[in-house]
C-alpha positions in Angstrom: 6.5 -22.1 16.3 10.1 -21.0 16.4 11.1 -24.7 16.5 9.7 -25.3 13.0 12.0 -25.4 10.0 9.4 -23.3 8.1 6.0 -21.8 8.5 3.1 -24.1 7.9 -0.1 -22.9 6.2 -2.3 -21.0 8.6 -5.1 -23.1 10.1 -3.5 -26.4 8.9 -0.7 -26.3 11.5 -3.3 -27.5 14.1 -5.2 -29.9 11.8 -4.3 -33.4 13.0 -5.5 -35.1 9.8 -3.5 -32.8 7.6 -0.4 -33.1 9.7 -0.7 -36.9 9.8 -1.3 -37.1 6.0 1.7 -34.9 5.3 3.9 -37.0 7.7 2.7 -40.2 5.9 3.4 -38.7 2.5 6.9 -37.6 3.7 7.5 -41.1 5.0 6.5 -42.8 1.8 8.7 -40.4 -0.2 11.9 -40.9 1.9 11.5 -44.7 2.2 10.6 -45.4 -1.4 14.3 -45.5 -2.5 15.2 -47.8 0.5 12.7 -50.4 -0.6 13.1 -50.1 -4.4 15.3 -53.1 -4.8 12.6 -55.4 -3.5 9.8 -56.8 -5.6 6.8 -54.5 -5.1 8.9 -52.0 -3.1 7.5 -50.9 0.2 4.6 -53.5 0.1 7.1 -56.2 -0.6 9.2 -54.9 2.3 6.2 -55.2 4.6 5.4 -58.8 3.5 9.0 -59.9 3.8 9.2 -58.3 7.2 6.1 -60.1 8.3 7.5 -63.4 7.0 10.9 -62.9 8.8 9.1 -62.0 12.1 6.5 -64.8 11.7 3.7 -62.4 12.5 1.0 -64.4 10.8 0.1 -68.1 10.5 -0.8 -67.9 6.8 -1.1 -65.7 3.8 -4.7 -64.6 4.6 -3.8 -63.6 8.1 -0.7 -61.7 6.8 -2.9 -59.9 4.3 -5.3 -58.9 7.0 -2.5 -57.6 9.2 -0.9 -55.6 6.4 -4.2 -54.2 5.2 -3.8 -55.9 1.8 -6.5 -57.4 -0.4 -6.0 -61.2 -0.5 -5.7 -61.3 -4.3 -3.0 -58.6 -4.1 -1.2 -60.6 -1.4 -1.0 -63.6 -3.7 0.8 -61.6 -6.4 3.2 -60.0 -3.8 4.1 -63.4 -2.3 4.5 -64.9 -5.9 7.0 -62.1 -6.6 8.9 -62.7 -3.4 9.0 -66.4 -4.1 10.3 -65.8 -7.6 13.1 -63.6 -6.1 14.0 -66.4 -3.6 13.1 -64.3 -0.6 10.2 -66.4 0.8 8.8 -69.9 0.4 5.3 -71.2 0.7 5.4 -74.3 3.0 2.6 -76.5 4.2 1.4 -75.7 7.7 2.2 -78.8 9.9 -0.9 -78.0 12.0 -3.2 -77.7 9.0 -2.0 -78.9 5.7 -4.6 -76.8 3.9 -2.8 -73.7 5.0 0.5 -72.4 3.5 3.0 -70.7 5.7 5.0 -67.8 4.2 8.5 -68.5 5.4 11.5 -66.2 4.8 14.6 -67.8 3.2 18.1 -67.1 4.3 18.4 -64.7 1.3 15.1 -63.0 2.4 16.4 -62.5 5.9 19.7 -61.0 4.6 17.8 -58.7 2.2 15.4 -57.6 4.9 18.4 -56.7 7.1 19.9 -54.6 4.3 16.6 -52.9 3.5 15.8 -52.3 7.1 19.1 -50.5 7.6 18.3 -48.3 4.6 14.8 -47.7 6.0 16.2 -46.7 9.3 18.5 -44.2 7.7 15.6 -42.7 5.6 13.4 -42.5 8.7 16.2 -40.9 10.7 16.5 -38.3 8.0 12.7 -37.7 8.1 12.7 -37.5 11.9 15.9 -35.4 12.1 14.0 -32.4 13.6 13.2 -34.5 16.7 15.5 -35.6 19.4 15.8 -39.4 19.9 13.6 -39.4 23.0 10.9 -37.6 21.0 11.2 -40.1 18.2 10.6 -42.9 20.5 7.7 -41.1 22.1 6.2 -40.6 18.7 6.5 -44.3 17.9 5.0 -45.2 21.3 2.1 -42.9 20.9 1.4 -44.2 17.4 1.5 -47.8 18.6 -1.1 -46.9 21.3 -3.4 -45.2 18.9 -3.3 -48.1 16.4 -3.6 -50.8 19.2 -6.5 -48.9 20.7 -8.3 -48.6 17.4 -7.9 -52.3 16.7 -8.9 -53.3 20.3 -12.1 -51.4 20.0 -13.2 -53.3 16.9 -11.5 -51.1 14.3 -10.3 -52.9 11.3 -7.0 -52.4 9.5 -7.9 -50.6 6.3 -6.5 -51.8 3.0 -3.5 -49.9 1.6 -5.7 -48.8 -1.3 -8.2 -47.4 1.1 -5.4 -45.5 3.0 -4.0 -44.2 -0.2 -7.5 -43.1 -1.4 -8.2 -41.4 1.9 -4.9 -39.6 1.8 -5.3 -38.5 -1.7 -8.8 -37.2 -0.9 -7.5 -35.4 2.1 -4.6 -33.8 0.4 -6.3 -32.7 -2.9 -8.4 -29.6 -3.0 -12.1 -30.2 -3.5 -13.0 -30.5 -7.2 -16.0 -28.4 -8.2 -18.2 -29.0 -11.2 -18.2 -26.1 -13.5 
């Protein structure tokens, strides 16, 4: 444990769920400022990134990939459209679908925010050497891909937040 910056609570230093929850909380904390200039902050960043990278054919597929409720997705895209960062365009293959397409302004904003996110993540991951950082990313990709490949669904962000809150709060007892 000499490589740690501080002592972790006894028993929790080996608890995978606690460590993962703390890492997620730290990530959200350090990246919040990087995404604050975008509509809906970090969620807006993820939607804009998905649009720029064309990771989904339509809004419903994008919501599924990001673990967002479809109705929440509508509001997120509306906000990004109002900001001029994305457009809804008819799908040439199926005119009933709407593609979420990044604008030039959206691509430029994503580049700026991505640089700020990278700096925030570098700060968070500073205790790790660069090869360790890449190993961590590779391992997380494998865990997530394995979960999805075996029928696991991507949870909604509300579900993730609720689970994290439940895991990090001490149990409440009725008096």
